[in-house]
C-alpha positions as CSV (number, residue, x, y, z in Angstrom):
1,M,33.1,-78.4,-20.0
2,T,34.6,-76.8,-23.1
3,K,32.7,-74.0,-24.7
4,K,32.9,-72.9,-28.3
5,P,34.7,-69.6,-28.8
6,E,32.7,-66.5,-29.4
7,P,32.6,-65.1,-32.9
8,A,35.5,-62.7,-33.8
9,F,36.0,-59.8,-31.3
10,A,34.4,-56.5,-32.4
11,H,37.3,-54.5,-30.9
12,L,40.3,-56.5,-30.0
13,G,43.1,-56.1,-32.6
14,K,41.2,-53.6,-34.6
15,A,40.8,-49.8,-34.8
16,S,37.6,-49.1,-32.9
17,K,35.3,-46.1,-32.8
18,L,34.2,-44.8,-29.4
19,P,30.5,-45.5,-29.0
20,D,28.7,-42.2,-28.5
21,E,26.3,-43.6,-25.9
22,P,26.1,-46.7,-23.8
23,D,23.2,-48.1,-25.8
24,R,25.6,-48.6,-28.7
25,K,28.0,-50.7,-26.8
26,I,29.6,-53.9,-27.8
27,L,30.9,-55.8,-24.8
28,D,33.0,-58.7,-26.0
29,R,33.5,-61.8,-24.0
30,A,35.9,-64.7,-24.2
31,P,35.9,-68.2,-22.7
32,N,37.2,-68.4,-19.2
33,P,40.5,-70.3,-19.3
34,H,40.2,-71.3,-15.6
35,E,36.5,-72.2,-15.3
36,D,37.4,-74.9,-12.8
37,V,38.3,-72.4,-10.0
38,N,36.9,-69.4,-8.3
39,Y,39.1,-66.3,-8.7
40,V,38.5,-62.6,-8.7
41,T,39.1,-60.3,-11.6
42,R,39.2,-56.5,-10.8
43,F,38.8,-53.5,-13.1
44,V,39.5,-50.1,-11.7
45,T,38.5,-46.9,-13.5
46,P,39.7,-43.9,-11.5
47,E,38.6,-41.4,-14.2
48,F,35.1,-42.4,-15.1
49,T,33.0,-39.6,-16.4
50,S,29.3,-39.0,-17.3
51,V,27.1,-35.9,-17.1
52,C,24.3,-34.8,-14.9
53,P,21.0,-35.4,-16.6
54,M,19.5,-32.2,-15.3
55,T,22.4,-29.7,-15.7
56,G,24.7,-31.3,-18.3
57,Q,27.6,-30.7,-15.9
58,P,30.3,-33.3,-15.8
59,D,30.4,-36.0,-13.1
60,F,33.5,-37.9,-12.1
61,A,33.8,-41.3,-10.4
62,H,36.3,-43.9,-9.3
63,L,34.8,-47.3,-10.2
64,V,35.9,-50.6,-8.9
65,I,34.4,-53.7,-10.5
66,D,35.2,-57.2,-9.0
67,Y,33.8,-60.4,-10.4
68,V,34.2,-64.1,-10.2
69,P,33.9,-65.5,-13.7
70,D,32.0,-68.5,-14.7
71,G,32.1,-69.5,-18.3
72,W,33.1,-66.1,-19.7
73,I,35.5,-63.2,-19.0
74,V,35.0,-59.7,-20.3
75,E,37.4,-58.5,-23.0
76,S,39.1,-55.4,-21.5
77,K,39.3,-53.2,-24.6
78,S,35.5,-53.5,-25.2
79,L,34.9,-52.7,-21.5
80,K,37.1,-49.6,-21.8
81,L,35.2,-48.4,-24.8
82,Y,31.9,-49.1,-23.1
83,L,32.9,-47.1,-20.0
84,L,34.1,-44.2,-22.2
85,S,30.7,-44.2,-23.9
86,F,29.2,-42.7,-20.8
87,R,31.3,-39.5,-21.2
88,N,28.4,-37.5,-22.7
89,H,25.6,-39.7,-21.3
90,G,23.2,-37.9,-18.9
91,A,22.3,-40.1,-15.9
92,F,22.3,-40.0,-12.2
93,H,25.2,-41.7,-10.3
94,E,23.0,-44.6,-9.2
95,D,21.8,-45.2,-12.7
96,C,25.4,-45.2,-14.2
97,T,26.7,-47.5,-11.5
98,L,23.9,-50.1,-11.6
99,R,23.6,-50.0,-15.4
100,I,27.3,-50.9,-15.8
101,A,26.9,-53.8,-13.3
102,K,23.8,-55.1,-14.9
103,D,25.2,-54.9,-18.5
104,L,28.3,-56.9,-17.3
105,V,26.1,-59.5,-15.6
106,A,24.0,-59.9,-18.7
107,T,27.0,-60.3,-21.0
108,I,29.3,-62.6,-19.0
109,K,27.0,-64.2,-16.5
110,P,29.6,-64.3,-13.7
111,R,29.3,-66.4,-10.6
112,W,29.4,-63.2,-8.6
113,L,30.0,-59.5,-9.3
114,R,30.2,-56.3,-7.2
115,I,30.7,-52.7,-8.2
116,G,31.7,-49.7,-6.1
117,G,31.0,-46.3,-7.6
118,Y,32.9,-43.7,-5.6
119,W,31.5,-40.4,-7.1
120,Y,33.3,-37.1,-6.5
121,P,31.2,-34.4,-4.8
122,R,28.8,-32.3,-6.7
123,G,27.1,-29.6,-4.6
124,G,29.3,-30.5,-1.7
125,I,28.0,-34.1,-1.3
126,P,30.0,-37.2,-2.5
127,I,27.7,-40.0,-3.5
128,D,28.9,-43.6,-3.3
129,V,26.9,-46.4,-4.9
130,F,27.5,-50.1,-4.1
131,W,25.9,-53.3,-5.5
132,Q,26.6,-57.0,-5.7
133,T,24.8,-60.0,-7.1
134,G,24.7,-62.0,-3.9
135,P,27.1,-63.5,-1.3
136,V,30.7,-63.9,-2.2
137,P,31.4,-67.5,-3.4
138,E,33.3,-69.7,-0.8
139,N,37.0,-69.8,-0.8
140,V,37.4,-66.6,-2.7
141,W,40.0,-64.1,-1.6
142,L,38.4,-60.7,-1.9
143,P,40.5,-57.7,-1.1
144,D,39.1,-54.4,0.0
145,Q,38.3,-52.1,-2.9
146,G,41.0,-49.7,-1.6
147,V,39.1,-46.4,-2.1
148,A,39.2,-44.2,1.0
149,P,36.1,-42.3,2.0
150,Y,36.0,-38.8,0.6
151,R,37.6,-36.3,3.0
152,G,37.9,-33.2,1.0
153,R,41.1,-31.2,1.4
154,G,41.6,-31.9,5.1
């Protein structure tokens, strides 16, 4: 089934201003060139930042997003700008992680998506947040996310 291309990209090939908050995002999508097969696309963001909604102190995470596209793929520059829009956004780790996943699901409607949010310690406790849309589709090779549990300096 051939889909019509989306309207012109908001960011790709253009100078783009960083959104100052996630609500002002524009996540672009493009038709999946291999809609006939299941394959995994992975995005890794080892330097994701947001701020604590209570103290305003910075929070840091290593995010791993895996998805099996259906009709659409996410355009990576728009995803990068969207993720950077959290830099001054106050939200708890769980909210940031799940919001990113849900925004991606709403935009690209994948066959399957999972996110691992590996948050660096604040107050001595690392917080890891995991979510996926359901079971992994059949015949999909899904590698481990490759992020070791937090061990401190030991």
